[in-house]
C-alpha positions as CSV (number, residue, x, y, z in Angstrom):
1,M,-70.5,-151.5,46.0
2,A,-73.1,-151.7,43.3
3,G,-76.0,-149.3,42.8
4,S,-74.1,-146.0,42.4
5,T,-75.0,-145.6,38.7
6,F,-78.3,-144.3,37.4
7,G,-79.7,-144.0,33.9
8,N,-79.3,-145.9,30.6
9,I,-78.2,-143.3,28.0
10,F,-77.8,-140.2,30.0
11,K,-76.0,-141.9,32.8
12,I,-74.5,-140.7,36.1
13,T,-72.3,-142.4,38.7
14,T,-71.9,-140.7,42.1
15,W,-69.0,-141.3,44.4
16,G,-67.5,-140.2,47.7
17,E,-68.3,-140.3,51.4
18,S,-69.7,-137.7,53.8
19,H,-66.4,-137.4,55.7
20,G,-64.0,-138.4,53.0
21,A,-61.9,-136.0,50.8
22,G,-64.8,-135.1,48.7
23,V,-68.0,-136.2,46.8
24,G,-68.8,-136.0,43.1
25,V,-70.3,-137.5,40.0
26,V,-69.4,-138.6,36.5
27,V,-72.0,-137.8,33.9
28,D,-71.9,-139.9,30.7
29,G,-74.0,-139.5,27.6
30,C,-74.3,-135.7,27.6
31,P,-74.3,-134.4,24.0
32,A,-71.5,-132.2,22.8
33,G,-72.1,-128.4,22.4
34,L,-74.2,-127.7,25.6
35,P,-73.0,-124.4,27.1
36,L,-71.8,-125.3,30.7
37,Y,-70.0,-123.4,33.4
38,E,-69.3,-124.2,37.0
39,E,-71.7,-121.3,37.9
40,D,-74.6,-123.1,36.2
41,I,-74.0,-126.1,38.5
42,Q,-73.3,-124.0,41.6
43,L,-76.8,-122.4,41.5
44,Y,-78.3,-125.8,42.1
45,L,-75.8,-126.8,44.7
46,N,-76.4,-123.6,46.7
47,R,-80.0,-124.7,47.2
48,R,-79.0,-127.9,49.0
49,K,-75.8,-126.9,50.9
50,P,-75.8,-126.9,54.7
51,G,-75.9,-123.8,56.9
52,Q,-78.6,-121.9,54.9
53,S,-80.9,-121.3,57.8
54,R,-81.5,-122.3,61.4
55,Y,-83.5,-125.2,60.0
56,A,-80.4,-126.8,58.4
57,T,-77.4,-128.5,59.8
58,P,-74.8,-125.8,60.9
59,R,-72.0,-127.7,59.1
60,K,-70.3,-125.0,57.1
61,E,-69.4,-126.1,53.6
62,D,-69.1,-123.9,50.5
63,D,-70.0,-127.0,48.3
64,A,-68.0,-125.3,45.6
65,V,-68.0,-127.5,42.4
66,E,-65.1,-128.0,40.1
67,I,-65.4,-129.4,36.5
68,L,-62.5,-131.8,36.0
69,S,-63.4,-133.1,32.5
70,G,-65.8,-133.1,29.6
71,V,-66.0,-129.3,29.1
72,F,-63.8,-127.2,26.8
73,E,-64.1,-123.5,26.2
74,G,-67.5,-123.4,27.9
75,K,-69.2,-126.2,26.1
76,T,-69.5,-129.9,26.7
77,T,-67.4,-132.1,24.5
78,G,-69.5,-135.3,24.4
79,T,-67.1,-137.1,26.7
80,P,-67.7,-138.0,30.4
81,I,-68.1,-134.9,32.6
82,S,-66.4,-135.3,36.0
83,L,-67.5,-133.0,38.8
84,V,-66.1,-132.8,42.3
85,V,-66.9,-131.0,45.5
86,F,-64.2,-131.2,48.2
87,N,-65.3,-131.7,51.8
88,K,-63.7,-128.9,54.0
89,N,-65.5,-129.0,57.3
90,Q,-65.6,-132.6,58.5
91,R,-65.8,-133.2,62.2
92,S,-65.4,-136.9,62.2
93,K,-64.8,-137.0,66.0
94,D,-68.5,-136.2,66.4
95,Y,-69.3,-139.6,65.1
96,S,-66.6,-141.7,66.8
97,Q,-69.0,-142.7,69.6
98,I,-71.4,-144.4,67.1
99,A,-68.8,-146.9,65.7
100,E,-70.1,-149.6,68.1
101,Y,-73.8,-149.0,68.0
102,Y,-76.7,-148.5,65.5
103,R,-78.6,-145.3,65.4
104,P,-82.4,-145.6,65.1
105,G,-83.8,-144.6,61.8
106,H,-80.4,-144.8,60.0
107,A,-78.8,-147.3,57.6
108,D,-76.2,-148.3,60.2
109,Y,-77.5,-151.8,61.0
110,P,-78.4,-153.0,57.5
111,F,-75.2,-151.5,56.1
112,D,-73.1,-153.4,58.7
113,A,-75.1,-156.6,58.2
114,K,-74.6,-156.4,54.4
115,Y,-70.9,-155.5,54.3
116,G,-69.6,-156.4,57.7
117,F,-67.9,-153.0,57.7
118,R,-69.1,-149.4,57.6
119,D,-67.8,-145.9,57.5
120,Y,-69.6,-144.6,60.6
121,R,-68.5,-141.0,60.0
122,G,-71.8,-139.4,59.1
123,G,-73.0,-142.5,57.4
124,G,-70.5,-142.7,54.6
125,R,-72.3,-143.5,51.3
126,S,-75.7,-143.6,53.0
127,S,-75.2,-140.0,54.1
128,G,-77.4,-137.3,52.6
129,R,-74.2,-135.6,51.4
130,E,-74.1,-138.2,48.6
131,T,-76.9,-136.2,46.9
132,I,-74.4,-133.5,46.0
133,G,-73.5,-135.6,42.9
134,R,-77.1,-136.0,42.0
135,V,-77.8,-132.3,42.2
136,A,-74.7,-131.4,40.2
137,A,-75.7,-133.8,37.4
138,G,-79.3,-132.6,37.6
139,A,-78.1,-129.1,36.9
140,I,-76.7,-130.3,33.6
141,A,-79.9,-132.2,32.8
142,A,-81.9,-129.1,33.5
143,K,-79.9,-127.1,31.0
144,I,-80.7,-129.8,28.4
145,L,-84.4,-129.6,29.3
146,N,-84.3,-125.8,29.1
147,Q,-83.2,-126.1,25.4
148,L,-86.5,-128.1,24.8
149,G,-88.7,-125.7,26.8
150,I,-89.3,-128.2,29.6
151,T,-89.3,-126.7,33.1
152,L,-89.5,-128.3,36.6
153,T,-90.7,-126.5,39.7
154,A,-90.3,-128.3,43.0
155,Y,-91.3,-126.9,46.4
156,T,-92.3,-127.8,50.0
157,K,-96.0,-128.6,50.0
158,S,-96.2,-129.4,53.7
159,I,-94.3,-129.6,56.9
160,G,-95.8,-131.7,59.6
161,D,-99.6,-131.1,59.3
162,I,-99.1,-127.6,57.9
163,S,-99.8,-127.5,54.2
164,V,-99.8,-124.7,51.6
165,S,-103.2,-123.4,50.6
166,S,-101.9,-121.2,47.7
167,L,-99.4,-121.6,45.0
168,N,-97.3,-118.4,44.5
169,L,-94.2,-119.7,42.7
170,E,-92.3,-116.4,43.3
171,E,-92.6,-117.0,47.0
172,I,-90.7,-120.2,47.0
173,F,-87.3,-118.5,47.3
174,N,-88.5,-115.9,49.7
175,N,-88.5,-118.2,52.7
176,A,-86.1,-120.7,54.2
177,L,-88.6,-123.5,53.8
178,Y,-89.1,-123.2,50.0
179,M,-92.9,-123.0,50.5
180,P,-95.0,-121.2,47.8
181,D,-97.3,-119.8,50.5
182,A,-95.9,-117.1,52.9
183,A,-98.6,-117.7,55.5
184,A,-98.0,-121.5,55.6
185,A,-94.2,-120.9,55.8
186,E,-94.7,-118.7,58.9
187,K,-96.8,-121.4,60.6
188,A,-94.4,-124.1,59.6
189,S,-91.5,-122.1,61.0
190,A,-93.3,-121.8,64.4
191,Y,-94.0,-125.5,64.3
192,L,-90.3,-126.2,63.7
193,E,-89.2,-123.9,66.5
194,E,-91.3,-126.0,68.8
195,C,-89.8,-129.3,67.5
196,M,-86.3,-127.9,68.0
197,K,-87.2,-126.7,71.5
198,N,-88.2,-130.3,72.3
199,H,-85.1,-131.7,70.6
200,D,-87.2,-133.3,67.9
201,S,-87.5,-133.2,64.1
202,S,-90.2,-133.1,61.4
203,G,-91.0,-134.6,58.1
204,G,-93.0,-133.1,55.2
205,V,-94.0,-133.4,51.5
206,I,-92.3,-132.1,48.4
207,E,-94.3,-131.5,45.3
208,C,-92.9,-131.2,41.7
209,I,-94.6,-129.8,38.6
210,I,-93.1,-130.6,35.1
211,D,-94.3,-128.4,32.3
212,G,-93.7,-128.6,28.6
213,M,-93.4,-132.4,28.3
214,P,-94.1,-133.8,24.9
215,T,-96.6,-136.6,24.6
216,G,-95.4,-140.2,24.6
217,I,-92.3,-140.1,26.7
218,G,-91.9,-143.3,28.6
219,D,-93.0,-146.9,27.7
220,P,-96.0,-149.0,28.5
221,V,-94.3,-151.9,30.3
222,F,-91.1,-151.9,32.4
223,E,-89.8,-148.5,31.4
224,K,-92.9,-146.5,32.4
225,L,-92.3,-142.8,33.0
226,D,-94.1,-142.9,36.4
227,A,-92.2,-146.1,37.4
228,N,-88.9,-144.5,36.5
229,L,-89.7,-141.3,38.4
230,A,-90.8,-143.4,41.4
231,K,-87.5,-145.3,41.4
232,A,-85.5,-142.1,41.0
233,V,-87.2,-140.3,43.8
234,F,-87.3,-143.4,46.1
235,S,-83.5,-143.6,45.7
236,I,-83.3,-140.5,47.8
237,G,-82.6,-141.7,51.4
238,A,-85.3,-139.8,53.3
239,V,-88.2,-140.6,50.9
240,K,-90.8,-142.9,52.3
241,G,-93.8,-142.3,49.9
242,F,-94.4,-141.3,46.3
243,E,-97.6,-140.5,44.3
244,I,-98.5,-139.0,41.0
245,G,-101.6,-136.9,40.2
246,D,-104.4,-137.8,42.7
247,G,-102.2,-140.6,44.0
248,F,-103.7,-142.5,46.9
249,L,-106.8,-140.4,46.7
250,A,-107.6,-142.1,43.4
251,S,-108.4,-145.2,45.4
252,F,-111.4,-143.4,46.9
253,A,-112.8,-142.2,43.6
254,K,-115.1,-143.6,41.0
255,G,-114.1,-144.0,37.4
256,S,-116.5,-141.3,36.4
257,E,-114.7,-139.0,38.8
258,N,-111.1,-140.1,38.2
259,N,-111.1,-140.1,34.3
260,D,-109.7,-137.0,32.6
261,P,-111.9,-136.1,29.6
262,F,-110.1,-135.2,26.4
263,F,-111.0,-132.3,24.1
264,Y,-109.6,-130.3,21.2
265,D,-108.9,-126.6,21.9
266,E,-109.4,-123.8,19.3
267,K,-106.0,-124.6,17.8
268,G,-106.7,-128.3,17.4
269,N,-104.4,-129.3,20.2
270,V,-105.3,-132.4,22.3
271,C,-106.1,-131.3,25.9
272,K,-107.6,-132.6,29.1
273,K,-110.3,-130.9,31.2
274,T,-108.8,-132.3,34.4
275,N,-105.5,-133.8,35.4
276,H,-106.3,-136.5,38.0
277,A,-103.7,-138.8,36.3
278,G,-101.0,-136.2,36.9
279,G,-99.8,-136.1,33.3
280,I,-99.1,-139.8,32.8
281,L,-101.3,-142.4,31.2
282,G,-100.2,-146.0,30.6
283,G,-96.6,-145.2,31.7
284,M,-96.3,-142.4,29.1
285,S,-96.6,-138.6,29.3
286,D,-100.0,-137.3,28.0
287,G,-98.9,-133.8,27.2
288,S,-100.4,-132.2,30.3
289,P,-98.4,-131.1,33.4
290,I,-96.8,-133.9,35.3
291,V,-97.4,-133.5,39.1
292,F,-95.9,-135.8,41.7
293,R,-95.2,-135.7,45.4
294,A,-92.6,-137.3,47.7
295,A,-93.1,-137.9,51.4
296,I,-90.0,-137.1,53.4
297,K,-89.5,-138.7,56.8
298,P,-88.4,-136.7,59.9
299,T,-84.6,-136.4,60.4
300,P,-83.7,-139.5,62.4
301,S,-80.8,-137.8,64.3
302,I,-82.6,-136.2,67.2
303,F,-81.1,-135.0,70.5
304,Q,-83.4,-137.1,72.7
305,K,-82.5,-140.2,74.6
306,Q,-83.3,-143.3,72.4
307,E,-83.2,-147.0,72.8
308,T,-81.0,-149.1,70.4
309,I,-78.5,-151.9,70.3
310,N,-74.7,-152.2,70.0
311,R,-72.4,-154.6,68.2
312,K,-71.8,-156.6,71.4
313,G,-75.5,-157.7,71.4
314,E,-76.5,-155.4,74.2
315,N,-79.6,-153.2,74.6
316,I,-78.5,-149.6,75.3
317,E,-79.7,-146.0,75.5
318,I,-78.0,-143.3,73.5
319,E,-78.1,-139.5,73.0
320,I,-76.9,-138.5,69.6
321,Q,-74.4,-135.6,69.3
322,G,-73.1,-133.7,66.3
323,R,-74.6,-131.4,63.7
324,H,-78.0,-132.3,62.2
325,D,-80.9,-130.8,60.3
326,P,-84.1,-130.5,62.3
327,I,-85.9,-131.0,59.0
328,I,-84.6,-132.5,55.7
329,V,-87.4,-131.3,53.5
330,P,-86.2,-127.8,52.4
331,R,-82.7,-129.0,51.3
332,A,-84.3,-132.1,49.6
333,V,-86.4,-130.0,47.3
334,V,-83.6,-129.5,44.8
335,V,-82.6,-133.2,45.1
336,V,-86.1,-134.3,44.1
337,E,-86.0,-131.8,41.3
338,A,-82.6,-133.1,40.1
339,M,-83.7,-136.8,40.1
340,A,-86.7,-135.9,38.0
341,T,-84.6,-134.0,35.5
342,L,-82.2,-136.9,35.2
343,T,-85.1,-139.3,34.6
344,I,-86.7,-137.2,32.0
345,V,-83.6,-136.5,30.0
346,D,-82.7,-140.2,29.9
347,L,-86.2,-141.2,28.7
348,L,-86.2,-138.3,26.1
349,F,-82.9,-139.6,24.6
350,S,-84.3,-143.2,24.6
351,N,-87.5,-142.0,22.9
352,M,-85.5,-140.7,19.9
353,S,-85.4,-144.2,18.4
354,A,-89.1,-145.0,19.1
355,K,-90.0,-144.4,15.4
356,L,-88.1,-145.5,12.4
357,D,-89.1,-142.3,10.6
358,S,-87.3,-140.3,13.2
359,V,-84.1,-142.3,12.7
360,V,-84.3,-142.1,8.9
361,D,-85.1,-138.3,9.0
362,F,-82.1,-137.7,11.3
363,Y,-79.5,-139.6,9.3
364,K,-80.8,-138.7,5.8
365,K,-80.5,-135.0,6.4
């Protein structure tokens, strides 16, 4: 199977299946000397693990990470870093009934059509559990960005038609939905209770803000920063939409409204009066905060009767069983954040050779 490797210089390869022995990632291209402990990675994995609240799947997994290679005496060695999380609470029998039919909204049918064979236990490689490797690698990338003063803040912007109206970043970790608005979180919780009562699910939107980015990261043609962010975020299974800055609203604006005027501040720094572009111009960072959003679809596994087909060529009705999230959004917040960190680190490393002067300065020191 191709397509399990992401990045050019800072490169990751995820592996494993939802109901296999475990899942993990190999991180290649991490510089030597970065302080790294399992606890650093665990902090990120705890944000996506199941069983956190009644709005997440009740599957009980510690998602405890183990570093197998690439770290010695608390620092990276410059060699590949291998990380593993062992699966300990599989209930594969819950999925035995779906071996012969295709669940609506899942990858079952195209997976079977492509390979002629599939691991039907929780979706195998197409399961959301694959994102454990991404988050673990993202924790390492975040530590690199921290050394450079670059921070990422992701949160739930909306659930259903309930959107945040304030941005209190301290509130994000005070509620199970990771919303920066307590009032919106309360309304969204009530909405989700209604969905669950009706054996239904909900989608939502995740927003991410990147601060401290230097100007000029990315390239003007095929390696655009926004294009790479879009690919990274769209690689997350539940994402169905992506936008930066004003996004689709820009199509309703006039040029005089959408352009961001430049000015020099009192220290002579280049600034913008507005940020409709979302921090990216011509595929490169412009020095202002990068703001993007990802639209997450409703969880496709719902406990209602649904129409589908089976491998025998028959039209059938099904009622899905097992353990499923009524909403994916809260657990996907850290996944979106992780994919953004991986993208930025890779492009930062690539940018180091953009100017000959930078190369000469580095090697002549």
